[in-house]
C-alpha positions as CSV (number, residue, x, y, z in Angstrom):
1,X,-5.3,-32.7,-27.3
2,X,-3.3,-33.2,-24.1
3,X,-1.5,-30.0,-24.5
4,X,-4.7,-28.1,-25.2
5,X,-6.3,-29.6,-22.0
6,X,-3.2,-28.6,-20.0
7,X,-3.4,-25.1,-21.4
8,X,-7.1,-24.9,-20.4
9,X,-6.4,-26.1,-16.9
10,X,-3.6,-23.6,-16.6
11,X,-5.8,-20.7,-17.7
12,X,-8.5,-21.8,-15.3
13,X,-6.1,-21.8,-12.4
14,X,-4.9,-18.3,-13.3
15,X,-8.4,-17.0,-13.5
16,X,-9.4,-18.8,-10.3
17,X,-6.4,-17.4,-8.4
18,X,-7.2,-13.9,-9.6
19,X,-10.9,-14.3,-8.5
20,X,-9.8,-15.4,-5.0
21,X,-7.3,-12.5,-4.7
22,X,-10.0,-10.0,-5.8
23,X,-12.6,-11.5,-3.5
24,X,-10.4,-11.4,-0.4
25,X,-8.7,-8.0,-1.0
26,X,-10.8,-5.2,0.5
27,X,-8.7,-2.4,-0.9
28,X,-10.4,-0.3,-3.6
29,X,-8.2,0.5,-6.6
30,X,-5.4,-1.6,-5.1
31,X,-3.3,-1.7,-8.2
32,X,-4.0,1.9,-9.5
33,X,-4.7,0.5,-12.9
34,X,-7.6,2.9,-13.2
35,X,-4.9,5.6,-13.9
36,X,-5.9,7.6,-10.8
37,X,-6.0,7.3,-7.0
38,X,-9.8,6.8,-6.8
39,X,-10.8,5.2,-3.6
40,X,-7.8,6.6,-1.7
41,X,-7.8,9.8,0.4
42,X,-4.6,11.8,0.8
43,X,-3.0,13.7,3.6
44,X,-0.1,16.1,3.0
45,X,1.0,14.4,-0.2
46,X,0.6,15.1,-3.9
47,X,-1.5,12.4,-5.7
48,X,0.8,11.8,-8.6
49,X,0.7,8.4,-10.4
50,X,3.5,6.7,-12.2
51,X,2.4,5.7,-15.7
52,X,5.6,4.1,-16.8
53,X,5.7,0.4,-17.8
54,X,8.2,-1.6,-15.9
55,X,7.8,0.5,-12.8
56,X,5.1,-1.6,-11.3
57,X,5.2,-5.3,-10.5
58,X,1.9,-6.2,-12.1
59,X,0.7,-3.4,-14.4
60,X,1.1,-0.1,-15.9
61,X,0.3,2.3,-13.0
62,X,1.4,2.8,-9.5
63,X,0.9,5.6,-7.0
64,X,4.0,7.9,-6.6
65,X,3.2,10.4,-3.9
66,X,5.5,13.2,-2.8
67,X,5.4,15.2,0.5
68,X,3.4,18.3,-0.2
69,X,5.6,21.4,0.5
70,X,2.9,24.0,-0.6
71,X,1.7,24.6,3.0
72,X,5.1,24.2,4.6
73,X,7.2,21.1,5.3
74,X,5.4,18.0,6.7
75,X,7.0,15.1,8.5
76,X,4.3,12.7,7.4
77,X,2.2,12.2,4.3
78,X,-0.1,9.3,3.3
79,X,-2.5,7.7,0.9
80,X,-5.3,6.3,3.1
81,X,-8.3,3.9,3.0
82,X,-10.5,3.0,5.9
83,X,-12.6,-0.1,6.6
84,X,-15.4,-0.7,9.1
85,X,-15.9,-4.4,8.6
86,X,-13.0,-5.7,10.8
87,X,-14.0,-6.8,14.3
88,X,-12.0,-7.0,17.6
89,X,-10.1,-10.2,17.7
90,X,-10.0,-10.6,13.9
91,X,-6.6,-11.2,12.2
92,X,-5.8,-8.5,9.8
93,X,-3.1,-8.8,7.1
94,X,-1.9,-5.9,5.0
95,X,0.8,-5.7,2.3
96,X,2.0,-3.4,-0.5
97,X,4.7,-3.5,-3.0
98,X,7.1,-0.6,-2.8
99,X,10.0,0.7,-4.9
100,X,12.2,3.7,-4.0
101,X,14.7,5.6,-6.2
102,X,17.1,8.0,-4.5
103,X,14.5,8.7,-1.7
104,X,16.0,11.1,0.9
105,X,15.3,14.4,2.6
106,X,16.0,17.7,0.9
107,X,18.7,18.4,3.5
108,X,20.2,14.9,3.5
109,X,17.9,13.4,6.2
110,X,16.2,10.0,5.7
111,X,12.7,9.8,4.2
112,X,11.0,6.5,4.7
113,X,8.3,4.6,2.8
114,X,6.2,2.7,5.3
115,X,3.0,0.5,5.4
116,X,1.0,1.4,8.5
117,X,-2.3,0.1,10.0
118,X,-4.2,2.3,12.4
119,X,-7.0,1.0,14.7
120,X,-9.6,3.6,15.6
121,X,-12.4,3.7,18.2
122,X,-14.6,6.6,17.3
123,X,-12.3,9.5,16.5
124,X,-9.3,8.3,18.4
125,X,-6.4,5.9,17.4
126,X,-6.3,3.1,19.9
127,X,-3.3,1.3,18.4
128,X,-1.2,1.1,15.3
129,X,1.3,-1.3,13.6
130,X,3.7,-0.5,10.8
131,X,6.3,-2.2,8.7
132,X,9.9,-1.3,8.8
133,X,10.6,1.7,6.5
134,X,12.8,1.7,3.4
135,X,14.8,4.7,2.1
136,X,17.4,5.3,-0.6
137,X,17.1,3.1,-3.7
138,X,15.4,-0.3,-3.6
139,X,13.9,-2.5,-6.2
140,X,10.3,-3.8,-5.7
141,X,9.9,-5.0,-2.1
142,X,6.7,-6.3,-0.4
143,X,6.1,-4.7,2.9
144,X,3.8,-6.7,5.3
145,X,1.9,-6.1,8.5
146,X,-0.1,-8.9,10.3
147,X,-1.7,-8.4,13.7
148,X,-5.0,-8.9,15.6
149,X,-7.6,-6.1,15.7
150,X,-7.6,-4.6,19.3
151,X,-10.7,-4.4,21.5
152,X,-13.1,-1.5,20.8
153,X,-11.9,-1.0,17.2
154,X,-14.6,0.6,15.0
155,X,-12.5,1.1,11.9
156,X,-9.1,0.1,10.5
157,X,-7.1,2.4,8.2
158,X,-4.3,1.3,5.8
159,X,-1.8,4.1,5.1
160,X,0.8,4.1,2.4
161,X,3.1,6.5,4.3
162,X,6.0,8.8,3.6
163,X,7.8,9.9,6.8
164,X,10.6,12.5,7.0
165,X,12.4,12.7,10.3
166,X,13.0,16.4,9.9
167,X,10.1,17.6,7.8
168,X,12.3,19.0,5.1
169,X,10.5,17.7,2.0
170,X,11.9,14.9,-0.1
171,X,14.1,14.1,-3.1
172,X,13.7,11.0,-5.2
173,X,10.7,8.8,-5.9
174,X,8.6,6.2,-4.2
175,X,6.2,3.9,-6.0
176,X,3.4,2.0,-4.3
177,X,1.4,-0.8,-6.0
178,X,-0.8,-3.8,-5.4
179,X,-2.0,-2.8,-1.9
180,X,-3.8,-5.5,0.1
181,X,-5.8,-5.9,3.3
182,X,-7.8,-8.9,4.4
183,X,-8.2,-11.5,7.2
184,X,-5.5,-13.7,5.8
185,X,-2.2,-13.1,4.0
186,X,-2.2,-12.1,0.4
187,X,-2.8,-15.2,-1.8
188,X,0.2,-16.2,-3.9
189,X,0.2,-15.7,-7.6
190,X,0.8,-18.7,-9.8
């Protein structure tokens, strides 16, 4: 009976922690488990998804964008979501899990995976903050950005970003999963 009670308490805590995480995370389709990138807009990237088990930290799918070379080389490409419910002075915390495999530029230059927050007033960026970028081959790594929303901000954008210093396309793969944005850091999993 004691073991059964402990098991029920454990299950309750897991469900409770997942509810807290879901309630505080404002990102739509944060884990891409829908099998598509619904809720995300794209800029200069292909919207491919990884469907391979063991490629994501908490599920079957993760976004795996590539820089779009159809219209010429781009230096930047991103998966983007925007939010209009953050206010000036609010703390904003963002994070995403990233994995890279042989990520580099087509001519040997560095291509970086980056988490970026942009703060907009009307149609202009007033400020931005970004994580350090990773390139090459890296196992799952949680990128984080925490800052205060600047004055006059009307919307905040989260960008899962690929940046190529020379705009030469990219070789290798990047995987993004479990994106998060909220007023406090991502809750810990049990």
